[in-house]
VMD Tcl script that draws the C-alpha trace (Angstrom):
set ca {
  {-16.14 3.23 11.25}
  {-17.12 0.56 8.87}
  {-15.43 -2.40 8.82}
  {-14.73 -1.80 4.97}
  {-13.25 1.66 5.74}
  {-11.03 0.00 8.39}
  {-10.03 -2.65 5.98}
  {-8.96 0.09 3.46}
  {-6.56 1.87 5.75}
  {-5.23 -1.27 7.34}
  {-4.12 -2.49 3.66}
  {-3.02 1.06 2.83}
  {-0.66 0.62 6.12}
  {0.44 -2.72 5.25}
  {1.41 -1.76 1.60}
  {3.08 1.20 2.72}
  {5.50 -0.78 5.11}
  {6.01 -3.02 2.62}
  {6.84 -0.47 -0.22}
  {9.25 0.81 2.55}
  {10.96 -2.97 3.11}
  {11.56 -3.45 -0.53}
  {14.33 -0.59 -0.67}
  {16.25 -2.84 1.33}
  {15.16 -6.25 -0.52}
  {16.36 -4.22 -3.64}
  {19.66 -3.32 -2.23}
  {20.09 -7.09 -1.14}
  {19.16 -7.58 -5.11}
  {21.96 -5.54 -5.92}
  {24.58 -6.47 -3.45}
  {24.43 -10.09 -4.64}
  {24.49 -9.40 -8.20}
  {20.90 -11.06 -8.76}
  {19.34 -8.60 -11.72}
  {16.27 -10.92 -11.74}
  {15.46 -10.60 -8.56}
  {15.83 -6.73 -8.87}
  {13.36 -6.81 -11.84}
  {10.71 -8.68 -9.65}
  {11.59 -6.36 -7.00}
  {11.19 -3.02 -9.39}
  {7.81 -4.78 -10.84}
  {6.48 -5.43 -7.32}
  {7.30 -1.90 -6.17}
  {5.51 -0.58 -9.46}
  {2.12 -2.59 -8.38}
  {2.02 -1.74 -4.81}
  {2.31 1.81 -5.63}
  {-0.04 1.78 -7.81}
  {-2.51 -0.09 -5.37}
  {-1.33 1.95 -2.57}
  {-2.66 4.94 -4.56}
  {-6.07 3.76 -4.97}
  {-6.36 2.75 -1.61}
  {-5.28 6.27 -0.78}
  {-7.61 8.00 -3.23}
  {-10.50 6.17 -1.64}
  {-9.79 7.09 1.94}
  {-9.06 10.22 1.13}
  {-12.17 10.63 -0.92}
  {-14.66 9.26 1.68}
  {-12.78 12.05 4.28}
  {-13.80 14.57 2.26}
  {-17.51 13.82 1.89}
  {-17.41 12.84 5.36}
  {-18.07 9.26 5.06}
  {-15.12 7.71 6.80}
  {-16.40 7.39 10.07}
  {-18.87 5.25 12.17}
  {-22.51 5.18 10.99}
  {-25.57 4.15 12.77}
  {-25.64 0.84 12.40}
  {-21.71 0.29 13.59}
}
mol new
graphics top color blue
foreach p $ca { graphics top sphere $p radius 0.5 }
foreach p [lrange $ca 0 end-1] q [lrange $ca 1 end] { graphics top cylinder $p $q radius 0.2 }
display resetview
């Protein structure tokens, strides 16, 4: 597997973990009555979802083309 493919996959996993954690953080902000924190977390969630989708599309696109795997150089 190319390092680039591994890196995309690794980043995708980390973004998805962070998105999962954001739900708890948003609940904490609401409980603490910190609307600005909630707004910041909503914006962050929106951006992370956008980049997560781009990474997912890149990984699945490479897989469909048969280019997601090992090469002669690896």
